[in-house]
C-alpha positions as CSV (number, residue, x, y, z in Angstrom):
1,X,24.5,17.5,6.6
2,X,24.9,15.1,3.7
3,X,22.5,12.2,3.2
4,X,23.5,8.8,4.6
5,X,24.8,6.3,2.0
6,X,22.7,3.1,2.0
7,X,22.2,0.0,0.0
8,X,18.8,-0.5,-1.5
9,X,17.5,-3.6,-3.2
10,X,15.5,-3.0,-6.4
11,X,13.2,-5.4,-8.2
12,X,12.4,-4.8,-11.9
13,X,9.3,-6.0,-13.7
14,X,7.8,-5.6,-17.1
15,X,9.1,-2.6,-19.1
16,X,11.7,-1.6,-16.5
17,X,13.1,-5.1,-16.5
18,X,13.4,-5.0,-20.3
19,X,15.0,-1.6,-20.2
20,X,17.4,-2.5,-17.4
21,X,18.2,-6.0,-18.6
22,X,18.0,-7.3,-15.0
23,X,15.3,-8.7,-12.7
24,X,17.0,-7.2,-9.6
25,X,20.0,-5.3,-8.4
26,X,21.3,-3.7,-5.2
27,X,22.5,-0.1,-5.4
28,X,24.4,2.2,-3.1
29,X,22.7,5.6,-3.0
30,X,22.3,8.8,-1.0
31,X,18.6,9.0,-2.1
32,X,16.5,10.1,0.8
33,X,13.1,9.2,-0.8
34,X,11.6,6.8,-3.3
35,X,11.3,9.8,-5.8
36,X,15.0,10.6,-5.4
37,X,15.9,7.0,-6.0
38,X,13.8,6.7,-9.1
39,X,15.2,9.9,-10.5
40,X,18.7,8.6,-9.9
41,X,18.0,5.3,-11.6
42,X,16.1,6.9,-14.5
43,X,19.2,9.0,-15.3
44,X,21.7,6.1,-14.8
45,X,19.7,3.6,-16.8
46,X,18.0,5.9,-19.3
47,X,14.4,5.1,-18.3
48,X,12.5,7.3,-20.7
49,X,9.4,8.2,-18.5
50,X,8.8,10.1,-15.3
51,X,7.7,8.7,-11.9
52,X,4.2,10.1,-12.5
53,X,3.4,7.1,-14.6
54,X,4.5,4.5,-12.0
55,X,3.5,3.2,-8.6
56,X,6.0,2.4,-6.0
57,X,6.3,-0.1,-3.2
58,X,8.8,-0.4,-0.4
59,X,9.1,-3.7,1.5
60,X,5.9,-5.1,-0.1
61,X,3.8,-2.0,0.8
62,X,2.6,0.6,-1.7
63,X,4.1,4.0,-0.8
64,X,4.1,7.6,-1.7
65,X,6.9,9.1,-3.7
66,X,8.0,11.0,-0.6
67,X,8.4,7.8,1.4
68,X,11.8,7.9,3.2
69,X,14.3,5.1,2.3
70,X,16.2,3.1,4.9
71,X,19.3,0.9,4.6
72,X,18.3,-2.5,3.2
73,X,14.9,-1.5,1.9
74,X,13.5,-3.4,-1.1
75,X,11.9,-1.1,-3.7
76,X,9.7,-2.0,-6.6
77,X,8.5,0.5,-9.3
78,X,5.3,-0.7,-10.9
79,X,4.6,0.2,-14.5
80,X,1.1,0.6,-15.9
81,X,-0.5,-2.5,-17.2
82,X,-2.4,-2.4,-20.5
83,X,-5.2,-4.7,-21.2
84,X,-6.6,-5.8,-24.6
């Protein structure tokens, strides 16, 4: 059975915001997990690094990459922070 199409709200910060050129967007996707969504976005927007270097949060809660997505979820991908 095909995955359900859903709208997911994405917030972009730091390097991802620069690469995407947006602070936020809503996407319609068949992604079932956070990992699936990131892979889809990485291809679509040419993000040049894998999910292993990021953290993820869904609806203001840190999550695993296997976390299932639901219609209307808000997702944030958190890039590493470098200090000086």
